[in-house]
Each structure stands twice: as structure tokens, then as C-alpha cells.
N, C-alpha and C positions, 0 to 999 in steps of 0.2 A: 592430276599428277601423272607425269610421264615416267614409265619404268624404263625408258630408253635414254633419258637425259643424263647429264653428267653429275647428278646429285649423288650424295653418299647416303647409303642406307644404314641406319643405326640398328644395333642389336636391341632386343627387348630389354627391359630393366633388369632381368635376371641374367642376361648374357647367355641365354640358352638357345640352342637349336632344338626345335621340337622333333623328337624321333617319331617317324611315321612308318607304319608297317608297309611292306610291299603290297601293291594292289594286284591281285591275281584274279583270273576269271572266276566269277561266282561270289566274289567278295561283296560285302555290303558297302556300296559307294556312298550311302548316306552317313556312314560312320566317319566323323571328323578325323579319326586316326588314319584314314586312307586318303586324306586330302593333301594337296600341295600348299605350301605356305611361303609367304614372303615377309621379311622384316623391312619396314619402311617408315621413316619419320617417327621412330620410337614406338611404332604399332606393329602388330602381327596381322597380316592379311590372309584370310582363308580363301584360296582361289577355287576350291572345289576338287573333286576327284580327278586323278590322272586318267586320260582317255586313250592315249596313244602310246605305243611302244616304238620309240624312234630309233633305238639301237638294236632292235630285233633280238632281245635276250629273253623274251617271254614275260617281261614285267612292264606294266604301263608306267611311263615316266614323264609324260607331257600332257598338256591340255592347250587348246586353242581358244582364242576369243576373236570374234569378228567385230570390226568397227567400220566407220564410214570411209576410212582411208586404207583399209586392207585387213590383214589378220596378224595376230601376235601369237607366237608359240612360246609357252613357259615350260621349261624343262628342269627336272631334278636329275642331274647326271650321276650323282653319287649315292642315290637312294636313301638320303637322310630326311626327305620330306620337304626340304627347303629348296625353292627355285634357285638355280645357280647359272642358268643360261636363258636368255630371252632373244628371240628372233622375230623381227618385224618384216612382213612382206607387204608392200603397198600394191595398189590396184594396177600398177604398170609393171609389176614383177621385180621391182627393185627391193633388195633385202639388205638388212643389216643385223648383225648379231653382237651381243655383249655377254660377257661372263662376269660373275661376281668374284672379285678378289676377296678371298676369305679373311685375309689379314687386315685389309683396309676398309672393307665393306663398300668399295667403289666398283661400279659397273664399268668394265674395261672393254672397248671395242675389240672384237676378234675377227670379224669377217664381214665383207659387204660385196655386193655385185648385183647382177641381174639374172633372173631365172630365164631359161629358154634359149 
């Protein structure tokens, strides 16, 4: 499954966004309440704990995953625990970002280009 495709992500059956506590230094990262989540194809995906503070506010809000074609950064920009921004950077430095439209559940392209 591609999290950067044009597919629509359905909410879970309860229609709920799972509240997640802010992850602060010293927090228990094994606690699922400190993990980032995605709703996709009627399922909830636990991506693990946020590792990076991408907006320099002192709260970890993102995590990265390496793959054969580059890296993907999953970000929770509004601190509700649900990923709402995804950025993919390929091995050549080409990036593309998408943001989750909360009303439609569709991932909308927001930015693209080349690093460097």
C-alpha cells in the first residue's frame, strides 16, 4: 500500500481520531498512547513513537521510515496522534509532500521539488 498515492483513507468504524499524548523526553515510547497513527482502508495503523521534532517546539511530532527508494517522514502537525502530513524523499533528493484533508480523508499534494 502506498501512503502517497491518490487513494482515500477511510476513518475507523467508530469515526474517531485516537487522542495521543504529546511525547516528551523521558516518556515511555513503548506506550501505544505515545505512538503516531494512520487510518487507512478502514484499519488503524500504529506507526510507532514519534522520534523527531520537525517544528522545533520541544514535542516529537514525526517519524521516518527508510525504504529501498528513499525515506518517508510521517508527521502529526496538530498533536492529535494521527499522521496528517507525509513527505517522501527519494535517493536522488526529489521530494513530494501530501497533507490529509480532514473533511474528505484524501491525501492532497502540497509541495514537491529537489533538495540541495
